KELUMZA-200180 format. One record per atom (N, C-alpha, C): residue in one letter; z, x, y. Coordinates in steps of 0.001 Angstrom, whole numbers, always signed. Layout:
N
pt residu = a&w = Z&u = X&v = Y
...
end
This chain:
100
pt residu = l&w = -69956&u = +117790&v = +2824
pt residu = l&w = -70697&u = +118029&v = +1593
pt residu = l&w = -71876&u = +118941&v = +1907
pt residu = q&w = -72005&u = +119991&v = +1130
pt residu = q&w = -73107&u = +120927&v = +1326
pt residu = q&w = -74064&u = +120818&v = +146
pt residu = v&w = -75335&u = +120671&v = +430
pt residu = v&w = -76358&u = +120625&v = -603
pt residu = v&w = -77309&u = +121781&v = -360
pt residu = i&w = -77568&u = +122509&v = -1415
pt residu = i&w = -78446&u = +123672&v = -1322
pt residu = i&w = -79740&u = +123354&v = -2052
pt residu = l&w = -80863&u = +123640&v = -1425
pt residu = l&w = -82161&u = +123447&v = -2064
pt residu = l&w = -83054&u = +124610&v = -1671
pt residu = h&w = -83465&u = +125363&v = -2649
pt residu = h&w = -84335&u = +126498&v = -2385
pt residu = h&w = -85703&u = +125979&v = -1929
pt residu = p&w = -86254&u = +126508&v = -847
pt residu = p&w = -87543&u = +126022&v = -338
pt residu = p&w = -88684&u = +126125&v = -1357
pt residu = l&w = -88668&u = +127149&v = -2207
pt residu = l&w = -89733&u = +127282&v = -3208
pt residu = l&w = -89652&u = +126157&v = -4247
pt residu = l&w = -88447&u = +125739&v = -4611
pt residu = l&w = -88303&u = +124618&v = -5545
pt residu = l&w = -88893&u = +123360&v = -4927
pt residu = l&w = -88563&u = +123095&v = -3694
pt residu = l&w = -89101&u = +121918&v = -2998
pt residu = l&w = -90623&u = +121986&v = -2932
pt residu = q&w = -91159&u = +123149&v = -2612
pt residu = q&w = -92613&u = +123316&v = -2529
pt residu = q&w = -93277&u = +123022&v = -3879
pt residu = k&w = -92711&u = +123554&v = -4957
pt residu = k&w = -93291&u = +123344&v = -6287
pt residu = k&w = -93158&u = +121888&v = -6738
pt residu = l&w = -92029&u = +121249&v = -6453
pt residu = l&w = -91877&u = +119836&v = -6793
pt residu = l&w = -92887&u = +118985&v = -6034
pt residu = n&w = -93102&u = +119305&v = -4777
pt residu = n&w = -94087&u = +118579&v = -3982
pt residu = n&w = -95497&u = +118804&v = -4530
pt residu = s&w = -95801&u = +120021&v = -4929
pt residu = s&w = -97111&u = +120316&v = -5530
pt residu = s&w = -97296&u = +119535&v = -6828
pt residu = l&w = -96227&u = +119440&v = -7617
pt residu = l&w = -96294&u = +118681&v = -8861
pt residu = l&w = -96537&u = +117200&v = -8573
pt residu = r&w = -95831&u = +116671&v = -7612
pt residu = r&w = -96023&u = +115261&v = -7228
pt residu = r&w = -97461&u = +115012&v = -6792
pt residu = n&w = -97999&u = +115908&v = -5989
pt residu = n&w = -99388&u = +115751&v = -5547
pt residu = n&w = -100365&u = +115865&v = -6710
pt residu = k&w = -100088&u = +116763&v = -7640
pt residu = k&w = -100977&u = +116972&v = -8783
pt residu = k&w = -101057&u = +115735&v = -9671
pt residu = i&w = -99902&u = +115113&v = -9944
pt residu = i&w = -99911&u = +113952&v = -10836
pt residu = i&w = -100222&u = +112646&v = -10099
pt residu = g&w = -100130&u = +112672&v = -8774
pt residu = g&w = -100445&u = +111481&v = -7986
pt residu = g&w = -99457&u = +110340&v = -8162
pt residu = n&w = -98223&u = +110677&v = -8502
pt residu = n&w = -97177&u = +109683&v = -8707
pt residu = n&w = -95850&u = +110238&v = -8213
pt residu = p&w = -94891&u = +109345&v = -7943
pt residu = p&w = -93566&u = +109817&v = -7535
pt residu = p&w = -92885&u = +110598&v = -8648
pt residu = i&w = -92001&u = +111489&v = -8257
pt residu = i&w = -91143&u = +112224&v = -9177
pt residu = i&w = -89712&u = +111797&v = -8878
pt residu = i&w = -88983&u = +111473&v = -9925
pt residu = i&w = -87584&u = +111092&v = -9779
pt residu = i&w = -86717&u = +112287&v = -10176
pt residu = v&w = -85889&u = +112749&v = -9241
pt residu = v&w = -84957&u = +113843&v = -9513
pt residu = v&w = -83641&u = +113217&v = -9950
pt residu = t&w = -83253&u = +113480&v = -11197
pt residu = t&w = -82003&u = +112917&v = -11709
pt residu = t&w = -80837&u = +113872&v = -11536
pt residu = s&w = -81138&u = +115162&v = -11375
pt residu = s&w = -80096&u = +116146&v = -11119
pt residu = s&w = -80725&u = +117324&v = -10393
pt residu = g&w = -80182&u = +117653&v = -9251
pt residu = g&w = -80679&u = +118779&v = -8465
pt residu = g&w = -79554&u = +119791&v = -8287
pt residu = y&w = -79209&u = +120054&v = -7033
pt residu = y&w = -78088&u = +120959&v = -6750
pt residu = y&w = -76811&u = +120381&v = -7341
pt residu = r&w = -76008&u = +121246&v = -7951
pt residu = r&w = -74702&u = +120847&v = -8494
pt residu = r&w = -73634&u = +121833&v = -8033
pt residu = c&w = -72492&u = +121312&v = -7643
pt residu = c&w = -71341&u = +122188&v = -7414
pt residu = c&w = -70792&u = +122594&v = -8784
pt residu = t&w = -69933&u = +123592&v = -8821
pt residu = t&w = -69433&u = +124093&v = -10106
pt residu = t&w = -68659&u = +123029&v = -10881
pt residu = v&w = -67916&u = +122183&v = -10191
pt residu = v&w = -67139&u = +121137&v = -10873
pt residu = v&w = -68075&u = +120137&v = -11546
pt residu = h&w = -69064&u = +119666&v = -10821
pt residu = h&w = -70006&u = +118682&v = -11381
pt residu = h&w = -70822&u = +119308&v = -12512
pt residu = n&w = -71225&u = +120542&v = -12341
pt residu = n&w = -71977&u = +121228&v = -13391
pt residu = n&w = -71152&u = +121293&v = -14676
pt residu = r&w = -69887&u = +121610&v = -14547
pt residu = r&w = -68990&u = +121680&v = -15707
pt residu = r&w = -68832&u = +120296&v = -16339
pt residu = e&w = -68678&u = +119248&v = -15502
pt residu = e&w = -68535&u = +117881&v = -16012
pt residu = e&w = -69758&u = +117439&v = -16806
pt residu = l&w = -70921&u = +117909&v = -16407
pt residu = l&w = -72164&u = +117544&v = -17102
pt residu = l&w = -72441&u = +118421&v = -18324
pt residu = g&w = -71604&u = +119422&v = -18530
pt residu = g&w = -71830&u = +120331&v = -19650
pt residu = g&w = -72876&u = +121386&v = -19345
pt residu = g&w = -73131&u = +121604&v = -18054
pt residu = g&w = -74094&u = +122626&v = -17645
pt residu = g&w = -73597&u = +124026&v = -17960
pt residu = v&w = -74531&u = +124927&v = -18175
pt residu = v&w = -74172&u = +126297&v = -18525
pt residu = v&w = -73636&u = +127050&v = -17310
pt residu = k&w = -72787&u = +128026&v = -17576
pt residu = k&w = -72270&u = +128889&v = -16513
pt residu = k&w = -73464&u = +129657&v = -15942
pt residu = g&w = -73559&u = +129719&v = -14634
pt residu = g&w = -74666&u = +130414&v = -13996
pt residu = g&w = -75938&u = +129588&v = -13931
pt residu = s&w = -75830&u = +128277&v = -14167
pt residu = s&w = -76981&u = +127376&v = -14126
pt residu = s&w = -77745&u = +127527&v = -12810
pt residu = y&w = -79051&u = +127417&v = -12878
pt residu = y&w = -79867&u = +127474&v = -11666
pt residu = y&w = -79614&u = +126266&v = -10770
pt residu = h&w = -79047&u = +125189&v = -11317
pt residu = h&w = -78659&u = +124042&v = -10491
pt residu = h&w = -77612&u = +124455&v = -9459
pt residu = l&w = -76762&u = +125412&v = -9796
pt residu = l&w = -75697&u = +125847&v = -8890
pt residu = l&w = -76222&u = +126539&v = -7638
pt residu = f&w = -77459&u = +126992&v = -7703
pt residu = f&w = -78053&u = +127744&v = -6593
pt residu = f&w = -79183&u = +126976&v = -5908
pt residu = g&w = -79346&u = +125699&v = -6272
pt residu = g&w = -80414&u = +124893&v = -5681
pt residu = g&w = -81794&u = +125328&v = -6143
pt residu = m&w = -81844&u = +125944&v = -7317
pt residu = m&w = -83108&u = +126478&v = -7838
pt residu = m&w = -83608&u = +125709&v = -9060
pt residu = a&w = -83031&u = +124523&v = -9344
pt residu = a&w = -83423&u = +123747&v = -10517
pt residu = a&w = -83326&u = +122256&v = -10225
pt residu = a&w = -84137&u = +121496&v = -10946
pt residu = a&w = -84094&u = +120036&v = -10872
pt residu = a&w = -84445&u = +119470&v = -12237
pt residu = d&w = -83760&u = +118403&v = -12608
pt residu = d&w = -84121&u = +117630&v = -13788
pt residu = d&w = -84899&u = +116428&v = -13281
pt residu = i&w = -86070&u = +116198&v = -13878
pt residu = i&w = -86967&u = +115178&v = -13324
pt residu = i&w = -87648&u = +114351&v = -14415
pt residu = y&w = -88182&u = +113221&v = -13983
pt residu = y&w = -89150&u = +112471&v = -14771
pt residu = y&w = -90083&u = +111792&v = -13781
pt residu = a&w = -91186&u = +111274&v = -14276
pt residu = a&w = -92148&u = +110582&v = -13417
pt residu = a&w = -92520&u = +109262&v = -14088
pt residu = p&w = -92187&u = +108140&v = -13454
pt residu = p&w = -92568&u = +106851&v = -14025
pt residu = p&w = -94084&u = +106782&v = -14232
pt residu = k&w = -94499&u = +106168&v = -15300
pt residu = k&w = -95918&u = +105949&v = -15626
pt residu = k&w = -96642&u = +107213&v = -16071
pt residu = i&w = -95941&u = +108345&v = -16194
pt residu = i&w = -96559&u = +109595&v = -16650
pt residu = i&w = -95873&u = +110017&v = -17940
pt residu = a&w = -96650&u = +110247&v = -18979
pt residu = a&w = -96078&u = +110714&v = -20243
pt residu = a&w = -95414&u = +112067&v = -20026
pt residu = l&w = -94292&u = +112279&v = -20687
pt residu = l&w = -93530&u = +113510&v = -20493
pt residu = l&w = -94357&u = +114747&v = -20856
pt residu = k&w = -95171&u = +114659&v = -21893
pt residu = k&w = -96019&u = +115807&v = -22274
pt residu = k&w = -97041&u = +116113&v = -21184
pt residu = e&w = -97568&u = +115093&v = -20537
pt residu = e&w = -98509&u = +115295&v = -19436
pt residu = e&w = -97793&u = +115936&v = -18247
pt residu = l&w = -96577&u = +115482&v = -17974
pt residu = l&w = -95780&u = +116056&v = -16889
pt residu = l&w = -95457&u = +117519&v = -17184
pt residu = l&w = -95135&u = +117810&v = -18444
pt residu = l&w = -94873&u = +119181&v = -18882
pt residu = l&w = -96088&u = +120076&v = -18630
pt residu = k&w = -97255&u = +119617&v = -19030
pt residu = k&w = -98487&u = +120397&v = -18835
pt residu = k&w = -98723&u = +120669&v = -17345
pt residu = s&w = -98533&u = +119660&v = -16529
pt residu = s&w = -98735&u = +119825&v = -15085
pt residu = s&w = -97713&u = +120789&v = -14490
pt residu = a&w = -96458&u = +120724&v = -14942
pt residu = a&w = -95423&u = +121641&v = -14450
pt residu = a&w = -95766&u = +123083&v = -14810
pt residu = e&w = -96305&u = +123290&v = -16001
pt residu = e&w = -96722&u = +124641&v = -16394
pt residu = e&w = -97871&u = +125129&v = -15508
pt residu = e&w = -98810&u = +124243&v = -15197
pt residu = e&w = -99940&u = +124613&v = -14334
pt residu = e&w = -99484&u = +124942&v = -12916
pt residu = i&w = -98446&u = +124267&v = -12441
pt residu = i&w = -97900&u = +124539&v = -11101
pt residu = i&w = -97211&u = +125905&v = -11075
pt residu = g&w = -96656&u = +126332&v = -12214
pt residu = g&w = -96047&u = +127658&v = -12279
pt residu = g&w = -94531&u = +127695&v = -12204
pt residu = f&w = -93848&u = +126631&v = -12650
pt residu = f&w = -92393&u = +126704&v = -12753
pt residu = f&w = -92052&u = +127771&v = -13773
pt residu = s&w = -91097&u = +128630&v = -13455
pt residu = s&w = -90787&u = +129733&v = -14374
pt residu = s&w = -89866&u = +129305&v = -15505
pt residu = g&w = -88996&u = +128332&v = -15276
pt residu = g&w = -88136&u = +127809&v = -16330
pt residu = g&w = -88458&u = +126348&v = -16566
pt residu = i&w = -88763&u = +126005&v = -17820
pt residu = i&w = -89062&u = +124614&v = -18154
pt residu = i&w = -88351&u = +124246&v = -19445
pt residu = g&w = -87474&u = +123262&v = -19337
pt residu = g&w = -86818&u = +122694&v = -20506
pt residu = g&w = -87391&u = +121314&v = -20764
pt residu = y&w = -87772&u = +121062&v = -22007
pt residu = y&w = -88414&u = +119803&v = -22407
pt residu = y&w = -87404&u = +118986&v = -23206
pt residu = y&w = -87057&u = +117798&v = -22704
pt residu = y&w = -86046&u = +116949&v = -23323
pt residu = y&w = -86642&u = +115574&v = -23632
pt residu = p&w = -87460&u = +115477&v = -24697
pt residu = p&w = -88157&u = +114223&v = -24980
pt residu = p&w = -87228&u = +113062&v = -25345
pt residu = e&w = -86107&u = +113338&v = -25981
pt residu = e&w = -85206&u = +112244&v = -26368
pt residu = e&w = -84569&u = +111577&v = -25158
pt residu = n&w = -84402&u = +112323&v = -24079
pt residu = n&w = -83830&u = +111774&v = -22850
pt residu = n&w = -84876&u = +111578&v = -21759
pt residu = n&w = -86136&u = +111864&v = -22080
pt residu = n&w = -87278&u = +111655&v = -21188
pt residu = n&w = -87142&u = +112360&v = -19835
pt residu = f&w = -86844&u = +113664&v = -19873
pt residu = f&w = -86843&u = +114416&v = -18627
pt residu = f&w = -87224&u = +115871&v = -18880
pt residu = l&w = -87607&u = +116533&v = -17801
pt residu = l&w = -87860&u = +117968&v = -17793
pt residu = l&w = -86829&u = +118639&v = -16903
pt residu = h&w = -86367&u = +119808&v = -17313
pt residu = h&w = -85605&u = +120695&v = -16435
pt residu = h&w = -86635&u = +121681&v = -15898
pt residu = l&w = -86723&u = +121799&v = -14585
pt residu = l&w = -87654&u = +122741&v = -13949
pt residu = l&w = -86860&u = +123675&v = -13058
pt residu = d&w = -87156&u = +124969&v = -13139
pt residu = d&w = -86479&u = +125894&v = -12235
pt residu = d&w = -87412&u = +127007&v = -11800
pt residu = i&w = -86926&u = +127769&v = -10845
pt residu = i&w = -87724&u = +128845&v = -10244
pt residu = i&w = -87045&u = +130190&v = -10470
pt residu = r&w = -86540&u = +130387&v = -11682
pt residu = r&w = -85855&u = +131647&v = -12018
pt residu = r&w = -86761&u = +132843&v = -11742
pt residu = l&w = -86156&u = +133939&v = -11383
pt residu = l&w = -86896&u = +135158&v = -11069
pt residu = l&w = -86991&u = +136096&v = -12264
pt residu = a&w = -86202&u = +135830&v = -13305
pt residu = a&w = -86106&u = +136728&v = -14453
pt residu = a&w = -87293&u = +136635&v = -15409
pt residu = g&w = -88298&u = +135873&v = -15071
pt residu = g&w = -89443&u = +135714&v = -15963
pt residu = g&w = -89428&u = +134357&v = -16628
pt residu = p&w = -90529&u = +133987&v = -17252
pt residu = p&w = -90647&u = +132637&v = -17806
pt residu = p&w = -89692&u = +132360&v = -18968
pt residu = a&w = -89254&u = +131114&v = -19041
pt residu = a&w = -88411&u = +130652&v = -20144
pt residu = a&w = -88834&u = +129224&v = -20469
pt residu = r&w = -88953&u = +128944&v = -21770
pt residu = r&w = -89304&u = +127616&v = -22247
pt residu = r&w = -88351&u = +127251&v = -23375
pt residu = w&w = -87895&u = +125998&v = -23388
pt residu = w&w = -87032&u = +125541&v = -24469
pt residu = w&w = -87132&u = +124031&v = -24597
pt residu = q&w = -86693&u = +123547&v = -25749
pt residu = q&w = -86639&u = +122110&v = -25986
pt residu = q&w = -85216&u = +121734&v = -26335
pt residu = g&w = -84749&u = +120643&v = -25721
pt residu = g&w = -83378&u = +120212&v = -25950
pt residu = g&w = -83318&u = +118873&v = -26629
end
């Protein structure tokens, strides 16, 4: 089994954890193409390249986590309040924000 994790993603996740002073739970990180398809992930997802993670932080409101992720400088941020998680990525194509 091969797992890919971009070092910049790890660095930013660690910075986010330090900023909020609480653990971060990664619910989805690197995905192979089969698993990405099973989850309904988009073709070319940053998860396929180890450049994205879906996360939440116990005891931290999702809006507070969102604000902190923006301050850390994640370039892609998806806000999913109904499922209580953020999609964070380090895309190079410029910033992207969306709500799911």
